[in-house]
N, C-alpha and C positions, 0 to 999 in steps of 0.2 A: 874232697870232691866238690867242684862247683856245680851250680844249678843246671848248667847245660849238660854236664856229664851225667847228672842224675836223670834228667829228662830222656837222655839217650837210652836209658835202661828200659824205657817203655816204648811200645810200638804205636804206630798210628791207630791201629785197631783198639788199643788200650785207651787212647785219648778219645776216640769216637764213642767207646762204650761208656766212659765216665760222663761225657757230654750228654749222651742219651739218657743216662740215669738221672742226672741233675735236671735235664729238660723235662723229662716225664714227671719228676717230683714236683717241679714248679708249675708245669702246665696243668697237671691234674688238680693240684690245689686250687689254681685259679678257676678251673672249670667247675669244681665242686662248689666254690663260693659264689660263682657267677654262672649258674646253669641256664640253659634255654628256658624261656618263660613257660613253654608248654611241657617241659620235662624237668621239674625241680629235683634236686638231689635230696637224699635223706637229711643231710645237714640243714638245708633250707626248710624242709618240712618240719623238722624238729624246732626250728626257730619260731615258727608260728605256734606250735604247741606250747612253747615256753611262754609266749605272750598270753595264750589262753589260760595257762596255769596261773599266771599272776592276776588275771582278771577274776578267776575263781577264788584266788587267795583272799581277795578283799572281803568277800562275804562268807568265807569259811570260818566256823567257830566250833571248837578251838583250832588253833593253827599249828598244833603239834605235828600233824602229818607233813606240812610244808617244811617245818624245821628239820624233820628227820630226812627229808629228801636232800636238802642242802647239805646236811652233815654227811650223808652218804656220798654226794658228789665230791665233797672236799676230801673225804677219806680215800676215794678211788684215785683222785688226782695225786694225793700224797704218796700213795703206793707207787705210782709211776715215777714220781720224783725220786724216790728211794731206789727203785729198780734201775733208773737211768744212771744215777750216780754210781751204783755198784758196777754196772756194765762199763761205764767210762773208766772207772778205777782199774777194772780188769784189763781193759784195752791198753791203758797207759803202762801198767805193770808189764804186759806182754811186750810192748815196744821197747821197754827198758832192759829186756832180757834177751840179748842177741843169741845166746846159746839155745834158748828155747825156740826162738824164731827159726834158727837153722834146723833144729829138730823137726819143727812143724813143716818146713819146706821139704825135708826128706820124707816125712810121713805122707805128704801129699804128692810125692814124686815130682816135685817142681824144681827144675834146674835153674833156680834164680837166687840171687844174693839176698841176704837178710834185709837190706835196704828196701828192696822192692816189696817184700812182705810188710815192712813197717809202713810204707806209704799206703798200701792197700788197707791195712788196719786203721790207719789214720783217717781214711775216708769214712769208715764205719763210725769212728769216734766223733767226727764232725757232725754226722747225722744225729748221733746220740746227744751231743752237746746242744744242738738245736732243739731236740725234743725236751731236754731238761729245762731249758729256758722257757719254753712254751708251757710246760707243766707247772713250773713255779709261778708264772704269771697267771695261769688259769686258777691255781689254788688261791692266789691273792684276790682275784676278781670274784670268785665264789664267796670269799669272806666279805668283800664289799657288798655283794648282793644280799647276803644275810642281814647286814646292817640296814640296808635300804628297806628290806622287808620288815624289819623291826620298827622302822619309822613310819610304816603305813598305818594310818588311824584305824581303830576298830569300827568306827562308824562309817558305813558305806556312803552315807549322805554327805560326809565331809568332802569339801571340794578338793582337798589334797590327796584323798584316798587313791583314786584311780591314776592320778598323775604320778604319785610315788610308786605305785605298783608297776606302771609303765616304765619308769626309770629302772626299777629292779629287774624287769624283764629284759631290757636292753643290755644291762650289765651282765646278766645271766647268759644271754646270747653271745656276748663278746668273750666271756669265760669259756663257753663251749667251743667257740671258734678256735681259741688258743689251744684248748685241749685236743681238738681234732687235728690241728696242725702238728702237735706233738706226736699223736698217734701215727700220722702219716710218715713222720720222720723215723719212727720206730720200724714201720713196715719197710721203708726204703733202706734202713740200716741193715735189716736182715737180707734184703736183696743185694746190698753192696758186699756182703760176705762172699757172694758167689765169685767175686773178682779173684779170690785166692786160687780159684781153679782156672783162671784165665779170662781174657776179654770176651770170648764167646759166651762163657758162663755168666759173666756180668750182664751182657745184653739179654740173655735168657732170664736172669733174675729180675732185671728191670721191667721187662715185658710182663712176666708172670705177676710181679707185685702190682703193677698198674692194672692188669686184668682183674685181679682179686678186688682191688679197691673200686674199680669201675662197676663191677657187679654189685658190690655191697651198697654203693651209693645210688646207682641208677637202675639196677635190674633185680634187686633182691625181693624176697617175699615180704620182708618187713616193710619195705617201701610201698609195696602194693597195698598193704593193710593201712599204712599211714595216709595213703591217698584217699581212702574211703571216709571222708569227713562228714558226708551227709548221712542222716539217719534213714 
């Protein structure tokens, strides 16, 4: 079956739903990382707290607390790396089993060929693959950050102390940005699963996923607390 025949298995509404999902995923990511000046996202607020953390790190003695935080961040990232790999492996195995796909279609009462289900699962795998790459890079960057922190002199009066702490903060922020991108891909992979029920379900899944993320980044109680920086 050529590519045009395969595309004919999907309706215009299917194409619109996929375009909406990808557009919302990309657009929301851009808005979170470039929010309005008067209404920062949780991610942007946390970036400033990470800079404050590194400023406090210079004068903290001992620095075991900071080492524990970095170790916790790396462990959390490693967990999502493993989870993404397992999910991708499960999706690939499902695509390779046509009989199981046909059984899934019957269970969902979907009168569609296995190829359609394969493409829909492939969309989920693509989001999971993107998440995996982001988590792997975040894990590596948190490792770089720990090395930069170890290079910060113990003497606060050393001219290199705050400079190196600032470098560690920026690498930490970059790692968190990559981690957050991976998390968004996980969210949208879950939303993409709704396509198994049809294009209208995918549109609903994309909108609900976006709504959940918008609330958590711009309207959550945690954000309100973070905004209270003044004593």
